[in-house]
C-alpha positions in Angstrom: 23.7 -3.4 -1.3 24.3 -4.5 2.3 26.0 -2.5 5.0 28.8 -3.7 7.2 27.4 -6.9 8.9 28.3 -5.4 12.4 25.5 -2.9 11.9 22.9 -5.6 11.2 20.8 -7.7 13.5 21.2 -11.5 13.6 18.3 -11.9 11.1 20.0 -9.8 8.5 17.6 -6.9 9.0 19.1 -3.5 9.9 18.1 -1.6 13.1 15.4 0.9 12.7 16.8 4.4 12.2 15.3 7.7 13.4 13.5 10.0 11.0 16.5 12.3 10.5 19.3 9.8 10.2 21.1 9.3 7.0 20.8 6.0 5.2 23.4 4.1 3.2 21.0 1.4 2.2 17.4 2.0 1.4 15.8 -1.2 2.7 15.5 0.1 6.2 12.5 0.7 8.5 11.0 4.1 8.2 10.5 5.3 11.8 7.0 6.6 12.3 4.7 5.4 15.1 2.2 7.1 17.4 5.1 8.2 19.7 6.4 10.5 17.0 3.0 12.1 16.5 2.6 12.5 20.3 6.0 14.2 20.5 5.1 16.6 17.7 1.8 17.5 19.3 2.7 17.9 23.0 2.5 21.4 24.3 0.1 24.2 23.7 -2.9 21.9 24.1 -1.8 19.8 21.2 -2.3 16.6 23.1 -5.9 17.4 23.8 -6.6 17.8 20.1 -4.7 14.6 19.4 -6.7 12.7 22.0 -10.1 14.1 20.9 -9.7 14.1 17.2 -7.3 11.2 16.4 -8.6 8.7 18.8 -12.3 9.6 18.9 -14.3 6.5 18.2 -11.4 4.2 18.0 -12.3 0.5 18.3 -15.8 1.2 17.1 -17.3 -0.8 14.3 -16.9 0.8 10.9 -18.9 0.2 7.7 -17.7 1.4 4.4 -20.5 2.2 1.9 -23.2 0.3 3.9 -24.7 -0.7 7.2 -22.5 -2.3 9.9 -22.7 -6.1 9.5 -24.4 -8.0 12.3 -21.1 -9.5 13.5 -19.5 -6.1 14.0 -22.3 -4.9 16.3 -22.2 -8.2 18.3 -18.5 -8.2 19.2 -15.6 -5.8 19.9 -13.0 -8.1 18.5 -10.8 -6.9 15.6 -9.9 -10.4 14.6 -12.8 -11.2 12.3 -11.5 -12.3 8.8 -12.9 -11.4 5.4 -15.3 -14.3 5.9 -16.9 -12.8 9.0 -20.3 -11.6 7.8 -22.6 -11.6 4.8 -22.9 -8.4 2.9 -26.0 -6.3 2.6 -27.6 -5.9 -0.8 -25.5 -3.5 -2.8 -26.9 -1.1 -5.4 -27.0 -2.4 -9.0 -24.2 -0.9 -11.2 -25.2 0.9 -14.3 -23.3 1.6 -17.5 -19.7 0.5 -17.0 -19.3 -3.3 -17.1 -15.9 -2.9 -15.5 -17.6 -2.0 -12.2 -17.6 -4.8 -9.6 -19.7 -4.3 -6.5 -18.6 -5.9 -3.2 -18.6 -9.6 -3.6 -18.8 -10.3 0.1 -18.6 -11.6 2.7 -18.1 -8.4 4.6 -15.1 -8.0 7.0 -15.4 -6.7 10.6 -13.7 -3.3 10.6 -12.6 -1.4 13.7 -11.6 2.2 13.7 -8.0 3.0 14.4 -7.8 6.7 13.6 -10.1 9.5 12.5 -9.0 12.3 10.1 -10.0 16.0 10.3 -12.5 15.6 7.4 -14.4 12.8 9.3 -13.0 9.9 7.3 -11.5 7.0 9.2 -8.8 4.4 9.0 -10.0 1.0 10.1 -8.4 -2.4 10.7 -9.6 -5.9 10.1 -8.1 -9.4 10.2 -7.9 -11.2 6.9 -7.5 -15.0 6.5 -5.9 -15.4 3.1 -7.7 -18.3 1.4 -5.0 -18.7 -1.3 -1.8 -18.1 0.7 -2.9 -19.6 4.0 -1.5 -16.6 5.8 -3.6 -14.6 8.2 -2.8 -10.9 8.9 -4.0 -7.5 9.6 -5.1 -5.0 6.9 -6.0 -1.3 7.3 -8.3 0.6 5.0 -9.2 4.2 4.3 -11.8 5.4 1.9 -12.1 9.0 0.7 -15.2 11.1 1.4 -16.4 10.6 -2.2 -16.8 6.9 -1.6 -19.9 7.6 0.6 -21.4 10.2 -1.7 -24.8 9.1 -3.3 -23.7 10.1 -6.8 -20.9 7.5 -6.6 -23.0 4.7 -5.0 -22.9 2.7 -8.2 -19.4 3.5 -9.3 -16.1 1.6 -8.7 -13.1 3.3 -7.1 -9.4 2.8 -7.9 -7.4 0.9 -5.3 -3.9 1.9 -4.2 -2.2 -0.8 -2.1 0.2 0.9 0.2 3.2 -1.2 1.4 5.5 -0.3 4.2 9.3 -0.7 4.5 11.2 -2.0 7.5 9.7 -5.0 9.3 6.3 -4.5 7.7 4.9 -6.4 10.7 2.9 -6.3 12.9 1.8 -2.9 11.6 1.7 -1.0 8.4 3.0 2.5 9.0 0.9 4.0 6.2 -2.1 3.5 8.5 -0.5 6.1 10.9 -2.3 9.3 10.0 0.8 11.4 11.1 2.5 10.5 7.8 -0.3 12.3 5.9 -0.9 9.8 3.1 -4.7 10.0 3.4 -4.6 13.7 3.7 -2.5 14.0 0.6 -5.0 12.0 -1.4 -7.9 14.1 -0.1 -6.2 17.4 -0.9 -5.2 16.1 -4.3 -8.9 15.2 -5.0 -10.0 18.7 -4.1 -7.2 20.2 -6.2 -8.0 18.0 -9.2 -4.6 16.3 -9.2 -5.5 13.0 -7.6 -8.1 10.3 -8.0 -10.1 9.4 -4.8 -8.2 6.2 -4.1 -9.3 3.5 -1.7 -6.1 2.9 0.3 -5.5 -0.7 1.4 -2.6 -1.2 3.8 -1.7 -4.8 4.6 1.1 -6.2 6.7 4.1 -7.0 4.4 5.8 -9.8 6.3 4.5 -12.7 8.5 6.9 -11.8 11.4 9.5 -9.2 12.4 12.4 -11.7 12.2 13.0 -11.9 8.5 12.3 -10.0 5.3 10.4 -12.2 2.8 10.7 -10.1 -0.4 6.9 -10.3 -0.8 7.4 -13.7 -2.4 6.5 -17.3 -2.1 9.9 -18.5 -0.9 9.9 -22.3 -0.7 9.2 -23.5 2.8 8.0 -20.1 4.0 4.7 -18.3 4.3 3.4 -17.4 0.9 3.7 -13.7 1.1 3.7 -13.2 -2.7 0.3 -14.9 -2.9 -0.9 -12.8 0.1 0.0 -9.5 -1.6 -1.0 -10.4 -5.2 -4.1 -12.5 -4.5 -5.5 -12.4 -1.0 -5.3 -8.7 -0.4 -7.0 -7.8 -3.7 -9.6 -10.5 -3.1 -10.3 -8.9 0.3 -10.7 -5.5 -1.3 -13.2 -6.9 -3.9 -15.2 -8.5 -1.1 -15.7 -5.3 0.7 -15.5 -2.4 -1.7 -16.7 -1.2 -5.1 -13.7 -1.9 -7.4 -12.9 -2.3 -11.0 -12.6 -5.7 -12.6 -9.8 -4.6 -14.9 -6.2 -3.7 -13.9 -7.1 -0.1 -14.8 -8.2 0.4 -11.2 -5.3 -1.2 -9.4 -1.9 0.1 -8.4 0.8 -0.1 -5.6 2.7 2.5 -3.7 5.5 1.7 -1.3 8.7 2.8 0.4 12.0 0.9 0.7 11.2 -2.8 0.9 7.5 -2.1 0.2 8.5 -0.3 -3.0 10.4 -3.4 -4.1 7.4 -5.6 -3.4 5.1 -3.3 -5.2 7.3 -3.1 -8.3 8.0 -6.8 -8.3 4.3 -7.7 -8.0 3.4 -5.3 -10.8 5.9 -6.9 -13.2 4.9 -10.4 -12.1 1.2 -9.7 -12.7 0.8 -7.0 -15.3 -2.7 -8.5 -16.1 -3.9 -7.6 -12.6 -2.1 -4.3 -11.8 -1.1 -1.3 -13.8 1.2 1.0 -11.9 3.5 1.5 -8.9 5.0 4.5 -7.0 8.2 3.0 -5.8 10.1 5.1 -3.2 13.6 4.3 -1.9 15.7 2.6 -4.5 15.4 -1.2 -4.0 15.5 -3.2 -7.2 16.6 -6.8 -6.6 15.6 -9.5 -4.0 17.9 -10.1 -1.1 16.1 -12.1 1.6 18.5 -14.5 3.4 15.7 -17.1 3.1 16.4 -17.5 -0.7 19.5 -19.5 0.1 19.4 -22.7 -1.9 16.6 -21.4 -4.1 18.3 -19.4 -6.9 15.8 -20.3 -9.6 12.9 -19.1 -7.5 14.8 -16.0 -6.5 15.4 -15.1 -10.1 11.7 -15.5 -10.8 11.1 -12.7 -8.3 13.8 -10.4 -9.6 12.3 -7.2 -11.2 15.1 -7.1 -13.7 14.3 -10.6 -15.0 10.6 -9.9 -14.9 11.0 -6.7 -16.9 13.1 -8.6 -19.5 10.3 -11.1 -19.8 7.6 -8.5 -20.1 9.6 -6.6 -22.8 10.1 -9.8 -24.8 6.4 -10.6 -24.6 5.4 -7.1 -25.8 3.3 -6.1 -22.8 0.8 -5.2 -21.5 2.1 -1.7 -20.6 3.0 -1.1 -16.9 4.0 2.2 -15.3 6.8 2.5 -12.7 7.3 5.9 -11.0 10.4 5.9 -8.9 10.8 8.4 -6.1 14.1 9.2 -4.4 15.2 11.9 -2.0 18.2 14.0 -3.0 19.7 13.3 0.5 19.5 9.5 0.2 21.3 6.9 -1.8 19.7 4.6 -4.3 19.1 6.7 -7.4 22.0 5.0 -9.2 20.1 1.7 -9.0 16.9 3.4 -10.3 18.8 5.0 -13.1 20.4 1.7 -14.2 17.0 0.0 -14.2 15.5 2.8 -16.3 18.3 2.7 -18.8 18.3 -1.1 -19.2 14.6 -1.9 -18.8 12.6 1.3 -19.3 11.5 0.5 -22.8 8.7 -1.1 -24.7 5.9 -1.9 -22.3 7.9 -0.9 -19.2 7.2 2.8 -18.8 9.5 4.4 -16.2 10.0 7.8 -14.6 12.2 9.1 -11.7 11.0 11.8 -9.4 13.6 13.6 -7.3 12.4 14.9 -3.9 14.5 17.9 -3.2 16.2 17.7 0.3 14.3 14.4 0.7 15.6 11.6 3.0 14.7 8.0 3.3 11.4 8.4 5.2 7.7 8.3 4.7 7.0 12.0 5.3 9.3 12.9 2.4 7.9 10.3 0.2 4.4 11.6 0.8 5.7 15.1 -0.1 6.9 13.6 -3.4 3.4 12.2 -4.0 1.9 15.6 -3.3 4.4 17.3 -5.7 3.5 15.1 -8.6 3.5 11.3 -8.1 -0.2 11.2 -7.2 -1.1 13.1 -10.3 1.1 10.8 -12.3 -0.6 7.6 -11.1 -4.0 9.2 -11.4 -3.4 9.8 -15.1 -2.8 6.1 -15.9 -5.6 4.7 -13.7 -9.4 4.8 -14.0 -11.4 7.0 -11.6 -14.9 6.8 -10.3 -17.8 8.0 -12.4 -20.8 9.8 -10.9 -24.3 8.9 -11.8 -25.7 11.2 -14.4 -28.1 13.9 -13.1 
C-alpha cells in the first residue's frame, strides 16, 4: 500500500500532488484550494466575477433556517462553538415522528463562499463534548431547506470527508470542486435528494493521519466524526432521528473513514460514497496497538456485521479508470459484499485521483444511488 519511503515526508504522509499527476497510492491529498480556482478564472474579467460572486458577504453571520443568533450579531469571531447561543423557537413538526428539529444551542456561522444560486457555505468552530477535540466545520444547505413548505421537515445529512491532511481545512468546502452545485443540479433533475452537507476537519493536525479513529493516547478523532459532528448537526439543523437520514461521502483517506465509521456504527449511519480505494487502516500511530487497529479495520467490521445479520449498510465505491485501487475494492466486494453489506463499484471513465473527477462520478450516478437508500424531506400538504 505504501510507496517508496524516499517519496514520503517524515510523518509518513506523502507530499501533496498536483491535480493532473498520476497516483500510485490513493491515500494522498487532493490538490484543490482557492489558488486553483483563481488560476482558472484569471483573464477575460473572470477574476472580477470571482471576487464579486464567490467572496461577496464572506465573514458575515449566517443563519440556517432561522434568525441570526444574538452572539453572531455581536461578534465577528468565527471561533464560537456549538454551545455559543440559544436557538430561537423552531416550528413544531407534524406527521413524521422521525423528524428532529434543531436541539440547540445554535452555533455561530460565518460565510466562507457564496454560490450562484444564492446559497452559502459557512464555517463554525465546534467543541466536541464527547471527543474533547475542537475543530472547524463547514456547512451548506440547499435552497429547499429555506422553503416554507419544508419548514417542518427534516433533511438528509451527507457528511463530506476530505483526503490528504484533512486539516486545517476541508476541501469539499471549496466551491470550485462543485460538490454543492452537483447536489443542487441533481435536485432539479430529480436524481438527488437535497442534502445538508456537513464538512468537518478530518485530522487534529497536519503532521499525522489518524484513520478517523480513537487511537490510544491520541485525539479521539473516531468519536469526533461519529458522535460530535452528528450532534453538532442535530443542534443546528432539521434532521432525521433514524439512520435513514445519515450518510458519508469521502475521497481517499476520507473515503476510508466514512466506510469504516459506517461499518462501526450501522445503527447511526446507512450509506457511504467511498472514492479512491483505501480499505485498511495504516496510520503509523497504531504501533503497539494491534487489537485497537483491528477494531478499526473495515474488513473485520464487515465480517462482524455479516455474522450478526445486519442492519443493512450500503457502500458505493468510486474509482477513476486512470488511478489505482480498484483491485482493493474488488477484493472487498468479493469477500465482504454479501448479507447486510451491500456494495457497488462505479468506474469513472478517464477519472484520476482528485475531487473534481469524484464529483463527476457523483453527478453520473452516485448521488442518485445514495438518494435511493436515504430518506428525503417531505413538504407540508397543501
